[in-house]
C-alpha positions in Angstrom: 185.4 172.5 -84.3 185.0 169.4 -82.2 181.4 169.0 -81.0 182.0 165.8 -79.0 184.2 165.8 -76.0 185.9 162.4 -76.7 188.0 162.3 -73.5 184.8 163.0 -71.5 183.0 160.2 -73.4 185.9 157.9 -72.5 185.9 158.9 -68.8 182.2 158.3 -68.5 182.3 155.0 -70.5 185.0 153.8 -68.1 183.0 154.3 -64.9 179.9 152.9 -66.5 181.8 149.8 -67.6 183.4 149.4 -64.2 180.1 149.6 -62.3 178.4 147.3 -64.8 181.2 144.7 -64.2 180.8 145.1 -60.4 177.0 144.7 -60.7 177.4 141.7 -63.0 179.8 140.1 -60.4 177.3 140.8 -57.7 174.4 139.3 -59.7 176.5 136.2 -60.6 177.4 135.7 -57.0 173.8 135.8 -55.9 172.8 133.3 -58.6 175.8 131.0 -58.0 175.3 130.9 -54.3 171.5 130.2 -54.7 172.3 127.3 -57.1 174.5 125.7 -54.5 172.2 126.6 -51.6 174.8 128.8 -49.9 174.3 132.2 -48.3 175.7 135.0 -50.5 177.6 136.6 -47.6 179.5 133.3 -47.1 181.1 133.5 -50.6 181.9 137.3 -50.7 185.6 136.7 -50.2 185.9 133.9 -52.7 187.9 134.6 -55.8 184.8 133.9 -58.0 183.3 137.2 -56.7 186.4 139.2 -55.6 188.3 139.2 -58.9 185.6 140.6 -61.2 184.2 142.9 -58.5 187.6 144.4 -57.7 188.4 144.7 -61.4 185.1 146.7 -62.0 185.8 149.0 -59.0 189.4 149.5 -60.2 188.0 150.8 -63.6 185.5 153.0 -61.7 188.3 154.5 -59.6 190.5 155.1 -62.7 187.7 157.0 -64.3 187.0 159.2 -61.3 190.7 159.8 -60.8 190.9 160.9 -64.4 188.0 163.3 -64.1 189.0 164.7 -60.7 189.7 168.4 -60.5 191.5 168.7 -57.2 194.8 167.1 -56.4 193.7 165.5 -53.1 190.6 164.1 -54.8 192.7 162.5 -57.5 195.1 161.2 -54.9 192.3 159.5 -52.9 190.8 157.9 -56.0 194.2 156.6 -57.0 194.8 155.3 -53.5 191.4 153.5 -53.6 192.1 152.2 -57.1 195.5 150.8 -56.0 193.7 149.0 -53.1 191.2 147.4 -55.4 194.0 146.5 -57.9 195.9 144.8 -55.1 192.7 142.9 -54.1 192.1 141.9 -57.7 195.7 140.6 -58.1 195.7 138.8 -54.8 192.4 137.1 -55.7 193.6 136.1 -59.1 196.8 134.6 -57.7 194.9 132.7 -55.0 192.5 131.3 -57.7 195.4 130.3 -59.8 197.0 128.4 -56.9 193.8 126.8 -55.5 190.5 127.2 -57.3 188.0 129.9 -58.2 185.5 128.2 -55.9 187.8 127.7 -52.9 187.2 129.9 -49.9 190.3 131.7 -48.6 192.0 129.8 -45.9 191.7 131.2 -42.4 195.1 132.1 -40.8 196.4 129.1 -38.9 197.5 129.8 -35.3 201.1 129.1 -34.5 201.7 125.7 -33.0 203.1 125.8 -29.4 206.4 124.1 -28.8 206.2 120.5 -27.5 206.8 119.8 -23.9 210.5 119.8 -23.1 211.5 121.8 -26.2 213.4 125.0 -25.5 212.2 127.7 -27.9 215.3 129.8 -27.5 217.6 127.0 -28.7 218.2 127.2 -32.5 217.6 124.0 -34.4 220.1 122.9 -37.0 
């Protein structure tokens, strides 16, 4: 007879771990921004915050998908988990190319053609 539900312990440990990572990322962001005299909302989209926060929420979604009883509930948690995983990977790749402390670059508007250039003529 098994008195402890080990899969249940693992499911609950996973969501607790995920939320503790997300809370630690939030706390670190607030401290880091205060040390540099920045507003916290200005650095929300920096990899320094996004990578650990998204990783924690990915673990949280995995845990809730694992413990879901309905198919649609499991599907929604998986979908949300995939979105956080994508955000996690995108932030990691950006940090690897630039820096953990670099803000994401805003999209650059397309440059208009110079006067006299015909945009329909292909360039070779």
